[in-house]
C-alpha positions in Angstrom: -8.5 -11.5 -16.9 -5.3 -9.4 -17.1 -4.3 -7.8 -13.9 -1.3 -6.1 -12.1 -0.6 -7.2 -8.5 -0.3 -3.9 -6.7 -0.2 -5.3 -3.1 0.3 -8.6 -1.4 0.2 -9.5 2.4 -0.3 -12.5 4.5 -3.1 -13.1 7.1 -2.0 -15.3 10.1 -4.0 -18.1 11.4 -6.1 -17.0 14.4 -5.1 -20.0 16.7 -1.4 -19.9 15.7 0.2 -16.6 14.5 3.3 -18.3 13.3 1.2 -20.0 10.5 -0.2 -18.3 7.5 -3.9 -18.6 6.8 -3.9 -17.0 3.5 -2.2 -14.6 1.1 -4.3 -11.5 0.2 -3.8 -9.6 -3.0 -4.9 -6.4 -4.6 -5.3 -6.7 -8.3 -5.6 -3.7 -10.7 -7.1 -4.0 -14.2 -6.8 -1.8 -17.3 -9.9 0.2 -16.3 -8.1 1.1 -13.0 -10.5 -1.0 -11.1 -9.2 -2.9 -8.0 -10.4 -6.1 -6.7 -9.1 -8.2 -3.8 -8.0 -11.8 -4.3 -7.3 -14.6 -1.7 -5.0 -17.6 -1.9 -6.0 -20.0 0.9 -3.4 -21.9 2.9 -3.7 -25.2 1.0 -2.9 -23.3 -2.3 0.1 -21.2 -1.1 2.5 -23.9 -2.2 1.0 -23.7 -5.8 0.7 -20.0 -6.3 2.7 -18.2 -3.6 5.9 -18.1 -5.3 4.3 -17.4 -8.8 2.6 -14.1 -8.0 4.8 -11.1 -7.2 4.0 -7.5 -6.6 4.3 -5.3 -9.7 3.9 -8.0 -12.2 1.1 -8.4 -14.6 -0.7 -11.7 -15.0 -3.3 -13.4 -17.1 -5.4 -15.3 -14.6 -8.1 -17.9 -15.5 -10.5 -20.2 -13.6 -10.9 -18.2 -10.5 -13.9 -18.2 -8.3 -16.0 -15.1 -7.3 -17.1 -15.1 -3.6 -18.7 -12.6 -1.2 -16.2 -9.9 0.0 -16.3 -10.8 3.7 -13.7 -11.2 6.5 -11.2 -9.1 8.5 -9.0 -8.0 5.5 -11.6 -6.3 3.4 -9.5 -4.0 1.4 -12.0 -2.7 -1.2 -15.7 -1.6 -0.9 -16.7 -4.0 -3.7 -19.3 -6.7 -2.8 -17.2 -9.6 -4.0 -13.6 -10.8 -4.2 -11.7 -13.5 -6.0 -10.6 -16.9 -4.7 -7.9 -19.0 -6.2 -8.6 -22.7 -6.7 -6.7 -25.8 -7.6 -7.8 -25.4 -11.2 -6.8 -21.7 -11.4 -4.2 -20.8 -14.2 -1.7 -18.0 -13.7 0.7 -16.7 -16.5 2.8 -13.7 -16.4 2.4 -11.4 -19.4 3.5 -7.9 -20.5 0.8 -5.2 -20.5 2.0 -1.6 -20.2 -1.6 -0.3 -20.3 -2.2 -1.2 -16.8 -1.1 1.4 -14.2 1.8 0.7 -11.9 0.2 1.8 -8.5 -3.6 2.1 -8.7 -3.7 4.6 -5.8 -7.3 5.3 -4.4 -6.5 8.5 -2.3 -9.3 9.2 0.2 -9.9 12.7 1.7 -8.8 13.1 5.2 -12.3 14.5 6.3 -13.9 11.3 4.8 -11.6 9.0 6.7 -12.0 11.0 9.9 -15.8 10.9 9.5 -15.7 7.1 9.8 -14.7 7.5 13.4 -18.3 7.9 14.5 -19.7 5.3 12.2 -17.9 2.0 12.5 -14.9 0.5 14.3 -15.4 -3.1 13.1 -12.7 -5.5 11.7 -14.6 -5.1 8.3 -14.0 -1.5 7.7 -12.7 -0.7 4.2 -9.0 0.3 3.7 -7.9 3.4 2.0 -4.9 5.1 0.5 -3.6 8.2 2.0 -1.2 11.1 0.8 -0.2 14.1 2.7 2.6 16.3 4.0 4.4 14.8 7.1 3.6 17.2 9.9 4.9 15.3 12.9 6.6 12.1 14.0 6.0 10.8 17.5 8.3 8.6 19.6 8.2 4.8 19.7 5.8 3.7 22.4 5.8 0.1 23.9 2.2 -1.4 24.1 1.0 -4.9 25.2 3.0 -8.0 24.6 6.1 -5.9 24.0 4.7 -4.6 20.7 5.9 -1.1 19.7 4.1 1.5 17.7 4.8 5.1 16.5 2.2 7.8 15.7 2.8 10.3 12.8 0.6 13.2 11.7 -0.1 14.0 8.0 -1.5 17.3 6.8 -3.5 17.8 3.6 -3.6 21.0 1.4 -6.7 22.2 3.3 -4.8 22.0 6.6 -6.7 18.9 7.8 -4.6 16.6 9.9 -4.7 12.8 10.2 -3.1 10.8 12.9 -1.7 7.4 11.8 -0.4 4.7 14.0 2.6 2.7 12.5 3.4 -0.8 13.6 6.7 -2.8 13.1 8.6 -2.8 10.9 7.2 0.7 9.7 8.0 2.2 13.2 11.7 2.3 12.4 11.6 2.2 8.7 10.1 5.8 8.3 12.8 7.8 10.0 15.3 5.6 8.2 13.6 6.4 4.8 13.7 10.1 5.6 17.3 10.2 6.5 18.0 8.5 3.1 16.4 11.2 1.2 18.6 13.7 -0.8 17.1 16.6 1.2 16.2 15.1 4.6 15.3 18.5 6.1 12.7 19.5 3.4 9.1 18.8 3.9 8.1 15.2 2.8 5.1 13.9 1.0 4.0 10.5 2.5 2.0 7.9 0.7 0.3 5.1 2.7 -1.7 2.3 1.3 -4.4 0.1 3.0 -5.0 2.5 5.9 -7.9 1.4 8.2 -9.9 3.1 10.9 -9.4 1.3 14.2 -9.7 2.1 18.0 -6.4 1.8 19.8 -6.4 2.3 23.6 -9.6 4.0 23.5 -8.6 6.5 20.8 -9.8 6.2 17.2 -6.9 6.5 14.8 -6.0 5.3 11.3 -3.4 2.6 11.4 -1.2 1.2 8.5 -1.9 -2.4 7.9 0.1 -4.1 5.2 2.4 -2.1 2.9 5.6 0.0 3.3 5.5 3.8 3.6 6.6 5.6 0.5 8.2 9.1 0.7 8.0 11.4 -2.4 9.6 14.8 -2.6 8.2 15.5 -6.1 6.0 12.6 -7.0 2.6 14.4 -6.2 3.7 17.9 -6.2 5.3 20.6 -8.3 7.1 23.7 -6.9 6.7 26.9 -8.9 8.8 30.1 -8.4 6.4 32.9 -9.0 7.0 36.7 -9.3 4.7 39.6 -9.0 5.0 43.1 -10.8 7.6 44.2 -8.2 9.7 41.2 -9.1 9.4 39.7 -5.5 9.6 36.0 -5.8 8.1 33.1 -3.6 7.8 29.3 -3.9 4.3 27.8 -4.3 3.8 24.1 -4.1 1.1 22.8 -6.3 -0.5 19.4 -5.8 -2.2 17.0 -8.2 -5.7 18.2 -7.5 -4.9 21.7 -8.9 -2.5 20.5 -11.7 -4.8 18.2 -13.5 -7.4 20.8 -14.3 -4.9 22.6 -16.5 -3.0 19.9 -18.4 -5.0 16.7 -17.5 -1.9 15.1 -16.1 -0.8 14.4 -12.6 2.4 15.8 -11.0 4.1 12.5 -11.7 3.6 13.1 -15.5 4.4 16.8 -15.5 8.0 17.2 -16.0 8.0 17.1 -19.8 5.0 19.4 -20.2 5.6 21.9 -17.4 7.3 24.6 -19.5 4.6 24.8 -22.2 1.7 24.8 -19.7 3.0 27.1 -17.1 6.1 29.2 -17.7 5.4 32.9 -18.5 1.8 32.5 -17.9 -0.4 34.5 -15.3 -2.4 32.8 -12.6 -4.1 34.0 -9.4 -3.4 31.8 -6.4 -5.0 31.0 -3.1 -2.3 29.9 -0.8 -2.2 28.4 2.7 0.0 30.1 5.3 1.1 27.5 7.8 1.9 28.4 11.3 4.8 26.0 11.8 6.6 26.4 8.5 5.7 30.0 7.4 5.1 31.9 10.6 7.5 30.3 13.0 10.2 29.0 10.7 10.0 31.8 8.2 9.7 29.6 5.1 8.8 31.3 1.8 7.3 28.1 0.4 3.5 28.1 0.4 1.0 25.4 -0.5 -1.4 26.3 -3.2 -5.1 25.6 -2.2 -6.6 26.8 -5.5 -5.3 28.4 -8.7 -6.9 29.8 -11.9 -5.9 31.3 -15.2 -9.2 32.9 -15.8 -8.4 36.3 -17.5 -11.2 38.1 -15.9 -10.3 36.9 -12.4 -6.6 37.6 -13.0 -7.3 41.2 -14.2 -9.6 41.7 -11.2 -7.0 40.8 -8.5 -4.2 42.5 -10.4 -6.1 45.7 -10.3 -6.7 45.4 -6.5 -3.0 44.7 -6.0 -1.9 47.7 -8.1 -4.3 49.9 -6.2 -2.9 48.5 -2.9 0.7 49.3 -3.7 0.2 52.8 -5.3 
């Protein structure tokens, strides 16, 4: 099998946290399917240095086992387990995606709160606009955490608890951005629903936080018949219905697909950014280029401003 390693983390020994019990991997194939793989302690010296995140490998002689245990990162019923006889060879295969994101809807993640808080809950990937960053809070055994809030295009908010080293990495990453004061799109992988101090929250388990200003969104400057302009932010969910490409793949195709075209937009007006701060940048909830729909709303708009 040919796969790309999109994530790697270590699971400590239950009795001695200073020792590593296993290395956990998320592997992505050409069909964009993800499966988890485990390298147990006795095999780390054989495979630990050979398998790196981002690389593509041909893997042979690997065992299929039940997908059980505390680090269940996918909903699949099975996972892979490395053996002494397993063979790993680095190859080149550009047909396999680089990230393999599996973004879950906020409402679906929140709905898990009333279902299960067990150690076996499945992890998800999350993308949203950074709404709030809380202070660092000291917990038991001098551990420190930080809570952030993300918001999706429907206005649904999700609380996420970050643990070291991500508690200090996130503000540092934001300050390093070219436009640190602009709204940020945050991508987190392997987010799991847990109960912390009696409150159910999503916490970030194994991978660094990524910040994207343009990766999952495109900003349009739109004008109406009065030549008044506004900035509309369009996310992947709306973009793909027009050009069958994500925002990450847009830039070379944006002019042909959108410039000088007419659309009708449904936008969200945010209390914090638009009302309180007076921002003229609005998130697009839905958009359409249907001729009949555009003419209908243009007629209403024209009548309104007669």
